C-alpha positions as CSV (number, residue, x, y, z in Angstrom):
1,X,10.7,-6.2,-31.9
2,X,11.2,-2.5,-32.5
3,X,13.6,-1.4,-35.2
4,X,14.6,2.2,-35.9
5,X,16.4,2.0,-39.2
6,X,15.6,5.5,-40.4
7,X,16.0,7.9,-37.5
8,X,19.0,6.5,-35.6
9,X,17.8,7.9,-32.3
10,X,19.8,7.6,-29.1
11,X,16.6,6.9,-27.0
12,X,13.6,4.7,-27.3
13,X,10.4,6.3,-26.2
14,X,7.5,4.1,-25.3
15,X,4.3,6.3,-25.0
16,X,1.6,5.2,-22.6
17,X,3.0,1.7,-21.9
18,X,0.5,-0.8,-20.4
19,X,1.2,-2.1,-17.0
20,X,1.2,-5.5,-18.7
21,X,4.5,-4.5,-20.3
22,X,6.1,-4.3,-16.8
23,X,9.3,-6.5,-16.9
24,X,9.7,-6.4,-20.7
25,X,13.4,-6.3,-21.6
26,X,15.0,-4.3,-24.4
27,X,18.5,-4.5,-26.0
28,X,20.2,-2.2,-28.4
29,X,21.7,-4.0,-31.4
30,X,24.0,-2.0,-33.5
31,X,25.0,-3.3,-36.9
32,X,27.8,-1.5,-38.7
33,X,29.8,-2.0,-41.8
34,X,32.6,-3.8,-40.0
35,X,31.1,-5.0,-36.7
36,X,28.0,-5.4,-34.6
37,X,27.3,-5.0,-30.9
38,X,24.5,-5.9,-28.6
39,X,23.9,-4.1,-25.3
40,X,23.0,-5.6,-22.0
41,X,19.3,-5.9,-21.3
42,X,17.3,-2.9,-19.9
43,X,14.2,-3.8,-18.0
44,X,11.1,-1.7,-18.4
45,X,9.3,-0.8,-15.1
46,X,5.7,0.3,-15.4
47,X,4.0,1.3,-12.2
48,X,0.3,1.3,-11.7
49,X,-1.4,4.7,-12.1
50,X,-3.4,6.2,-9.3
51,X,-7.1,6.3,-9.7
52,X,-8.6,9.8,-9.4
53,X,-11.9,10.4,-7.6
54,X,-13.6,13.8,-7.5
55,X,-16.2,14.5,-4.9
56,X,-17.6,17.9,-4.0
57,X,-18.4,18.5,-0.4
58,X,-21.7,16.7,0.2
59,X,-24.8,18.7,0.8
60,X,-25.9,19.1,4.4
61,X,-28.7,16.9,5.7
62,X,-31.0,17.1,8.7
63,X,-30.7,14.6,11.6
64,X,-32.8,11.5,10.9
65,X,-32.3,11.8,7.1
66,X,-30.9,8.8,5.3
67,X,-27.8,9.3,3.1
68,X,-28.7,9.2,-0.5
69,X,-27.1,9.7,-4.0
70,X,-27.3,13.4,-3.3
71,X,-24.5,13.2,-0.8
72,X,-22.8,10.0,-2.2
73,X,-22.1,11.3,-5.7
74,X,-18.3,11.0,-6.2
75,X,-17.0,10.5,-9.7
76,X,-14.2,8.2,-10.8
77,X,-12.2,10.3,-13.3
78,X,-9.6,7.6,-14.2
79,X,-10.3,3.9,-14.0
80,X,-13.5,2.0,-13.9
81,X,-15.6,0.0,-11.5
82,X,-18.1,0.7,-8.7
83,X,-17.4,3.1,-5.9
84,X,-18.0,2.0,-2.3
85,X,-19.2,4.5,0.3
86,X,-18.8,4.3,4.1
87,X,-21.3,4.8,5.6
88,X,-23.4,3.3,2.9
89,X,-26.4,4.8,1.1
90,X,-29.5,4.6,3.3
91,X,-27.6,5.0,6.6
92,X,-29.2,7.5,9.0
93,X,-26.5,9.5,10.8
94,X,-26.7,11.1,14.3
95,X,-26.6,14.8,14.6
96,X,-23.1,16.4,14.3
97,X,-20.2,16.3,11.8
98,X,-19.4,12.9,10.3
99,X,-16.8,11.7,8.0
100,X,-17.9,10.1,4.7
101,X,-15.5,7.9,2.7
102,X,-15.4,6.6,-0.8
103,X,-13.2,3.8,-2.2
104,X,-12.7,2.3,-5.6
105,X,-11.3,-1.2,-6.1
106,X,-7.7,-1.7,-7.2
107,X,-7.5,-3.0,-10.8
108,X,-4.8,-4.6,-12.8
109,X,-3.5,-1.2,-14.0
110,X,-4.6,1.2,-11.2
111,X,-3.8,1.4,-7.5
112,X,-6.3,2.2,-4.8
113,X,-7.5,5.8,-4.5
114,X,-9.0,7.4,-1.4
115,X,-11.1,10.5,-1.0
116,X,-12.4,11.6,2.4
């Protein structure tokens, strides 16, 4: 329960709510000298945040060279967990331009990111 007896604010600010708070309900209860009133419930909606991946353009490699951590070096800025690359480390690519992809798993509080 949150009680604001000193400030009498018109709004309730919830800073950095957890996604676990999604669906919480709040009511305003006003107690005055002569009467009291309770508002209808307001439901808090907390959406999952997007994970942020940074990844500089990978260094060029020569045909016949296996992909390594030198090319597959993305960083997960928000969130946690392992990054998955496609194609995977150790893959030998044919000559030409190829697309590399990195993914991070969705968590309870973060949605899937994607960086190509």
